[in-house]
N, C-alpha and C positions, 0 to 999 in steps of 0.2 A: 583570493576573492572570486565569488562567483557572480555570474550575470544572472539578473532576475527580471522577468518581465510580468508586470501587473496588468492584465487586459480588460479588467472591470474595475468598477469602483469599489474601493477597499477602505475600511475605516482606517483613520490615519494613524492610530496606534500599531496597526499591523505593518504599515508602510515604514514607520519609524524603527520598529523591530528589525525589519529586514534591512533597512538602509544603513544601521549601525555596523552591519558586519560585511554587508555586500553591496554591490553595485546594481542599483534598481532603477528601472525605467517603467513609467506608468504611461500607458497608452490604451486609450478605451475607445470602443466604437469602430473597431478595425473590421474590415471585410475579411474573407477567408484568404484572398489573394495577399492582401496587406499583413495578415497575421503571419502566413507562411514565410514571408521575407523577414518580419519582425523576430521570429524564434529561431532563425538560422543559427545563431552563436549564443543562446541562452541556455543555461543550466537548470533553470526552473521557470515554469509558467503558473501564474496564479490568476483564478478566474472565480466568478460567481456564477450566475445562471444564464447571463446573456450570451457570452461568447461560446461558439460552438468550436469544440476542439476536435476535429475530424481526423481521420487516419491521414489524410494528405498533410495537414498541419503538424502532425506527430513525426511523419517522415521527412518533413522539411527540417525539423530540430534535431540536427545530427549530435549535439552535445546534450540534449534534454536527459536529465536525471529524473526530475519528478514533476507532476502536475498537481497543485494545490487547489481544490475547490473550496472557497470560503462559504460553506453551507453543507446541506445533507446530501441531495440528490445529485447523482453524476450522470443523468442521461444525457447531458450536453456534452459528455466527453467519450470517445470511442475507447472504452476501457480495454477491449481485446486489442486493439492496435498498440496501445500503450504496453500492454503484456508482451506482446510480440517483440517490442523493442526494448524490453527491460525498463521500462519507464513506471515507476511507481506513482500511484494515484492516491491521494490522501483527500480526506474530507474532514468536515467539522461536525460530526452528527449530534453532539450535545448542544451546541451554541443556541440553536433557535427551540429547543425543546419547550420551554416555558412560553416564549412569546407565540409560538404556532398553537399550543393548546388553548392559551387565553384568547386567540383571535378565533378559533373554531368555535369556543364556547360564546364568544361574543355575537358571531354570526348566527348561531343558535338562538340567542336571546333576541337578536334583531328580527329574525324570522318569526318567532313566536309572538313577539309583541309589535310587530309592524313598525319598528321604530324609525327606519330611513324614510319609510312612506310617510309617517306621521310628521316627521321633520320637514320634508318637502312640501307637504300639504299647507302646513303653517306658514312656512316661508312664502308661499304662493298666495297667503291671504284668506286660507280657507280654515274652517275649524270643524274638521271631519271626526269627531269623536266616536261615533257609532260605526263609520265606516272601516275603522282600523282597530277594532276590538280583537285581542289576541287570545292566547290560551296560556295557562301556567306550564312550568316545567314539572313541578311537584306531582309525583304520582304517575308520571309518564314513563314510557319505556324507552331508553336510549341504546340504539344498536351500534357498537364500535367495530368498525371493519379494520382490523389491524391493531393488535394490542401491543404495541412496542412501547418505546419511551413516550412518544407525543399521545398515543391512544391510552395509555396508563394514565397520564396526567389529565386528560380530558375525563376519563371515568371517575378520577378523584374528586373533580370539581361537580360532576353531576350528582356523585354521592351526596355531597353537601347541599344540593338542591333537592334532595329526596326523590331522586329519579331511580326506578329499577335499571339496571344496567346488563345487557346481554352483549356477546362479542363472537365475531368470527375471526379465528386466525388459526390455521392449520399447524402452525409452528409453536403454539403455546399449549402446554400440558394442562390437564384438568386441574391439577394440585395447584400450579401458578395461577390460574384463573380464580379458583376458590380462595386463596390467599389474597387477592385483590377484590374480593366480593363479587365477582362477574360470573355469570353463566354462560357456558360455551355451547354454541349451536352452529348448524350449517347456514350458509349465507340465505338460501331461500327461506329457512325458517326465521331467521333474524329479520328478513324483510317483512315477512308476513305478521310479525308480532310488534315491530318498532313503531313508536310515534315519530321518532327523530333517528336518523343514520348520520354518523360522522365517518368520513373516510380517512383512514391513515396507513393505507397499505402502501407497499413499495410498487414502483411502476416497472412491469416487465411484460413480456410477450403474453404471460398467462394471466395478466391482471388488466391489460389493455382493453377498455370497453367492458369493464367488469360489471358496470351499472348499466343495462341495456334495456332496449324496449320490452324484452320478453320478461325480464326480472321485475321491471317497474309494474308491469301489468298484473303480476301476482303479489306485488307488496300490499300491505295495508292501505286502504283507501285514506288519503289525506296525509300520508307520510311526508315529512320534511327532510331533504336531503342537504347535508353540509359537505362542503370539500374545500379543504385546505392543504391537500396533500399534492396530488398531481392532476392535472386537467384531463389527461387522457384515460384516467380511471372510469370516466363517464362518457356514454354516448351522448353528446351534447343536444343534438336534434331530438333524440328519444327523450331526453329530460324535458326539453321545452314543449315537446307535445303533450307530455304526461301533465305538465303543469297546466298548459292550456285547457285540457280536458277535466281537470280537476282530480284525477287519479292521485298526483302528488299535489299536496297542500301549499308547498313553497319550497324554497331552496335558498341556500346560502353559500355563494361560490366566490372563491378567492384565487383560484387558478384555472387555466385554460389549455385547451389542446394546442393552440398556436398563440403566442404573446409577442407583443402587445395585442390586447384581444379587442381593440377598439372595432365596433361593428359586428363582434361575435353575437349569435342569436340569443345567447343567455342574458345579454345586456339589454334586451328589448322588453322584457317582461316586468311588470310592476309587482309581480309576486316573487321575483328571484332577486335577492340582495347579492349584489356583485361588489368586489372590492379588487384593486388591480395587484393582485400578488403582494399583498401587504403583511401576511401572516409572521414572516420573519423580519419585518421592517420595523424594529425597534432599536434605540440606541444600545440597549444592552446585548441585544442578539448580534448585533452587527459587530459590536466590540468583542464579544466572545468568539464569534466566527473569524474574525480577523486576527485574533490573538492566537486561537488554537491552530489555525492554518499555518501563520507565520512561525509558530513555534516548531511545528512539524517540518517545514521547509528548512529552517535551520538545523534541526535535528538531523535530517536525511543528509543534507550538505556536508555535516560534520561526521558523517559516518555512523550516526546512530539510528535505531529503528524509529519507525513513525507510530504514534499512538492509535491513529485510525487509518491505516493503510487499507484502500479497497481491495487490491489485488496482490496482497503479499501476507504472509502470516503475522499474526499479532504477536509480538514478542515484549513481554512486560519487563520494566526496568530491573528487577530482581533476577530474571533469568538474564538478560543482558549484561549484568554486572559479572555473572559467572562465565558466559561463553564469548562475551565481546573480545576479551583479549587474545581468545583462540581464533578469531576470524582470520587474522593476518597470518597465523601458523598454518591454518589449513590451506589458505591460498598459497604460500610459500612452498610448503611440503608438496603440494600437488604440481606446482610449476616445476620444482626441481626434479621431481619423479618424472615428469613429462620430458624434461631435457635429457635425463639419464637414458630414458628409453629410446629416444631418438627417432620415433615414428609413431603411427597410429596405435592406440591401445585396443587390445581385444577385450580386455576387462579391467576394471578399476575397482580396488577394494579401499573402502573408506573406514578406518577404525577410530572411534572416539573412546578413549580410555580415561576413566575417572568421573568425576562429578559432571563434566560437560556432556556426556552421553545419557544423562538422566533427564536433561531438559529438552526444549524445543530444539531440534537440531538442523532444521531446514536451512538457517542461515549459514550454518557450518558447511552443509552439503553444497550450498550455492558458492561459497568462498572456494571450496575445492574444485568445482566445476569451472570457475573462473580462472584458477591457475592452470587447469589442464588444458584450457582453451586459449591461453595467453598468446600462444605463437600460431595457433590454427585458425583463430576467427577474430575480425576487427569489431564483432558486435559487443555492445555493452552487457556484459553478463552481471544480473543481479538475482537476488533471491526471487524476483518476479518471473523471470524467463529462463532461469539456469536449467532445470529439467527439459524444457522445450528445446533449448540449443543443445544439450547433450544427447537428446535423441536425434536431433538433426545430424549431428556429428558422429553418429553410431557408437556413442560413449554408453557402456552399461556399468553403472555406478551402484556397487553394492555397499551397504552400510551395516555395521555392527558396533554395538556398545559393550564395553566391559569394565572390569575393575581397574583402578589405578595400577601402573606398572612403576614399580620403584627405580629410582628416588623421586619420581615426577608424580605430583598430585593429578595433573591432567596431561595427557599425551595425545597428538594428532598423528596418525600413521596413514600414509597413502602407498598402496602399492599399484604399479602399473604392469599389467601382465601382457607380454607378447609371445609369440612362438618362440623367439629367440631367448626368452628368459624373463625374470620378474625384476623389476627395480622398486627398492623400498626407500622412502624417506619418513623421518619421525621428526616432529617439531613440537616445541613447548613454548611456554610463556614464563619467564622466571620472576614476574612481578615488575620488571623494568622494560624488557624487550623480548621479542620472539627470538628464540635460539633453535638452531637445527641440531639435534641430538643423536641422529641415527642416519647413516648412509649404508643402505644394504645391510651386511652383517656387521658393519663397523659402528662403534660407538664414538661419537665426535661431539664437539662443542663448537658450533660456528656461530658468529655474531653478524649478521648481515648489516648491521648499521656501522661497523668497522669499515668494511669495503664492499663496494658493489660487485667487484669480480673476485673469482676464486679459482684456484688451479688445484685439481684433485688428481693425486698422484699415487697409483697402487705400484708397490714395489716389494723387493724381497726384504724381510725383516733382518736387516744387518745394520751395523754401525756405519755412519759416514754418509748414508744417504740424503738426509736433510741437507747436510752441508755441500754436497755436489748439486743438489737443485737449487739452492740458495745462491750458490755461486754463479750458476748459469744465468739465474734471473738477474743477479747484480750486473752481469756483463751486458744485459741488455736495458740496463738502467730501469728496472722494475723495482719498486720497494715492496717489501713484505709488510702488511700491517697487522697481521696475526697469524698464527699458526696453531693447527689442531692436528695432533698425532694420535691415531687410534692404535690400540694395543694390537699386537700381531695375532694372526689367526693360527690355528692348528696346522694349516698347510705352509706356514711360514711366510705368509703375506702380511704386508702392513698398508696402512692408508695415512698419507699426509694431505692436509687441506691448508692450502696458503692463501690468505686473503691478500690480494695484490690491488696497487693503486691504479692501474689502468688494465684495459683489455688487451691479452696477448694475440699476437698475429698467428696465423695458422703455423707458419714456418718455425716460430718461436716454441709452439706446442709440440711441434714434431721433433725439434731438437732434444726435448727433455724425454719424449717418448723413446728416443733412440739410445739414451743413456743405457749403460750396463746395469742389469738387475732392476730395470723398470718394466713393469708389465703393461701399464696404460697410464696415459696422462690426457686430461680433458679439462676444459675450461667450463665453468658454470657461472650463470649470471644470478646474483642474489637479489636485484632490484629491477 
């Protein structure tokens, strides 16, 4: 049972999902110091947008496997620090799509028709019909900045209101835009032509301050700006000044550069409709965010891929159904190859033979790197940081895929190359468990589940060798759980692998090595 900390308010169904399988603690409103203390022993951390998950917090969470963001944006999480630590970051990008699109459109209507101002005026005892006359949306041009899921939903609603729709998104093709009934143009042209602009771009250094004083000065006079994405997309002082001057006819703002935004300059203008980051605050969106995040937390803790990992490759269920059983095979094969090599590898070759080599292979690569570093590093090796850790340890991992090798439908082969030779381990999955089926040039059949320790003895291929080794083990009260004997090679050598019920002492292994007609004996750990 894993330990999970929920550090922000989460819909109850998400808490219930997690609590049904794991030990869940809910502690909200924590300072950074308090959060560092609280995460020390947790396996998963779940937040929304308020809690700041800094590098310091991540470094304090020595057992942390994943961070779940119950929402879309992850700018409150140091994703780079999480990646370095091998911590998977997941979010719920679909949860608030409809709610945010509806809120953005609601802000647009509110700005166009001065609805909040009229409401406040009437409540104050005034009947200001002429003061708050507005404009229609029909026939106006809407500029959508960011034509992702939310931007597309806003565009669909604008089409129903008979608006002309233009968009700026450097990652959307002209064909995709045409299919949506949207005309693509650059940002400056969009601002010059649009009556309304709605922002749905991702926040990063390239989009911070995207709407600034220079761009607003060149925009169509009277333009109205809607932002339900990220506050820092707009230079807030520049927007306020443009509204005050009349260059911008009004704005609808749900997000701010710093939140809570009490006292923010944008809250002081009667021409700017403001809401306290409500776009995703619907019962439906919160339930979806909690459900989607909790589902991914449970999947990752169960060793399954996340649907929406921010810093890991997306692996669909169909792919995981194929490669999933071979993750442990890749880890075991690499771990055994590293044991047999006995020292740092100069080069590693990873072969994926069969159907597994035709799918997304990065999880298999990460599993192999985890096995290679099992005894060399205490770092948590995941698909997130595997290549980074391999580089730090000087591992050069070459990969190749190929056809299946009879009689195995799929096979993982790991070769560790050193100056003193190459060690090779092959593993597969028989539908029930992982099996080691190759050790160097020998064909074997080893079941790690039957015994965690094994004795690997290379000897002259002659009768009586198994009995002599077995007798010696019996004399040391060592039980043999299983045995795999490889066919003799052309040079008269054979291999026996004996699964034993306990680890052997060095002197016990030395006794076996000293037997006549034994070339080598060594112990290998299978778990």
